[in-house]
N, C-alpha and C positions, 0 to 999 in steps of 0.2 A: 409094296417098295423096291427095298435094295433086295430081297430074298426073293423077286421076281428076276431079276438078271443076273449074270454070268457072275460069281463072286472072285472069280480069280481076279478079273480087272480090279476088284473095289483093293482086294486083299495087300495089291503090292503097294499100291500108298499107302503111306505111313503119314503124312499130313493132308488134310481136308480145309479149305476157304470154302464158309457157306456165306451167301448174302441175303439182308435183309430180307428175311423169312421169319414173321411171328408163329408159324405153324411147325417148327422143327421138330419137335421133341420127338415124334416119332424116328424119324429120319439119325437124328442125333444119336438114338439107343439101338438103329439098325448099324449105323457106322462102329459104334463102340463095342457091339456084338462081333462082329468080324476080326476083331485084333485086338490085344491090350496095349499093344504100342501106337494106336493111333491118335494123332495130334488133331483135336479139331477149333479151327474158329471161326467165331461169329461176326460178319462184318457188316458194317450199316454204314450206309450214305446215300443221299440222292445225286443224282449228276449236277443240280443247280449248285452246288457244295463240292464240286470234283469229286466226287464219289467215295469217299472217305471220312467221316468223325468220330467211330466209335469201332474199335476191335476188343472183342473177349475173346480169349482161349478157353474152351469150354469141359476142359481136363480136370475134372474131380468139383466141377459144378452140378450143385442139383438141379437147379431153375435156370432154364434158357434165356441170357439176355443178351444186348448188345454192347452189354460192359459201357466203363467210364468213356466221356469223351479223349478223344486224343489229344495232344499238344497245341495251343492256338485257335482251341474249340472250345465253344460254347453251345450246352444244350439248355432250353430253358422249355418246362413242361408247363403248359399254361391252361387255363378256363376260357371260356368262350368270351369272356369281357379282357383279355389280356393279362391277367393278373397269374403269379405262378401259384400253382399249385404245392400243397404238404406231402414231405413223401409217404408212397404209398398210395396217391391218389391220380384217378388216371384222368390224364387231359391230352390238349396236342402237343405233338413235336415242333419243335421251334430251334434254329441253329442259328448262330453266328460264328463269328471270328472270321480271322483272314481269307480262308477260303470261299467263302460266300459268296458264289457269282454275281454279276452285274444286272442281270435279269434275261428276260426271253427276245430276243433277237424280233422284230418285228411286229412283238405282241404287246405293245405298252397297258392294256388295259389287265391282260392276264401278272404281266411282271407288278403294276403297281398293287393286285390284289396278295401275290405271294413273297415280293419282295418287302420287307417293311423297313421303317427305322427302327434300332435298335434300341429299345428303352431301359434296356443293362447296359449298357456301355456304346464303344464308337460301332459306326458301320452299320449294315445291311443285318436284317433279320430274317431268314428263310421260313417260310411257314411248309409244313411239310405235308401236313396230309394226314400223317401218319399219326397214332394216337398211342402212348405209353405212360408210362410212371416210374418214378426213385425208390429205389430198393435202399432198405438202411445201410448198405454195404457201400453207396456211392454209382452205384451200376444203373441204366436203364434198360426197362423193358420193354420192347416195342410189342403192341397188342392188336396191329392191326391197322385199319385204313377208316378216317373219320368219313368219307364219301365210299362212293362202290367203284372205285377204280382198281383194276389189277393188275397183275402182268402174267404177261403170256409170253414164254420165248425169249424172257429181257424186255420186252416191248410193253409201256402203259398203256391201255386200253380202258376208255372211260365208256362205263357201262350206260351212263347217262346219256352221253354223244349216241352210242347205238340206238337205245331209245326214244330219244330225240327223233331221230332220222327213220325208225320204223312206223312211228308215230306219223309222221309226215306224211309216210308212203301210204298208211292205211286209212287217212284222212283223204287224200288223193283216189286210191282204190272203191272208199264208200260215196264218194263225191259220185264218181263214173258210175258204181251201182244206184244209185238214186237216180243219175241223169237215165239211166237206159232203163230206168222201170216208168218216166213219164214221157218217155219218147215213142215215136211210133215203133211197131212192132220189128218191121225189119232194118231198123237204122243202127249203127252200130259205132261207135266210137273207139278207136286205138292209139293210146299213145305209148312212145318208145322212147 
């Protein structure tokens, strides 16, 4: 991780802001090893809720968390039936509050799936797709994704969509192979 990079660039910085990554433990340890005076904040929040709903200063923290929700934000950790789970039990993270967006432009089905009525208060609730749990000290730990979405250079990548497109291409390829096997010898089909 950091040890592979030029450490001088990192030692100059005294405050680090890390964004929404449940696999930060090694990275945070590397940052702490650089300097005693480094301050590290873990920031969590999807774009659908204006990118910020939890902030945690990781200095003095043994466990990585995304912290408690910020003002005017409610975090709900729910089971698959939409019921709150007890402290320490893993569920899906839902976010409500004044910053929750209205939905996806031009995508009514996706909006209906992700922006739900808030059963615990007013307004809408955003279904994040992240899994997490409450800690006994009122913080949230983000533990990963409920689906196979990944982030690559800040962009969300749906691995299921890639797989679906690949399968469609493979079916087309297999159909062409089958057709070639039953056609006359010198006849070829090329699709571009």
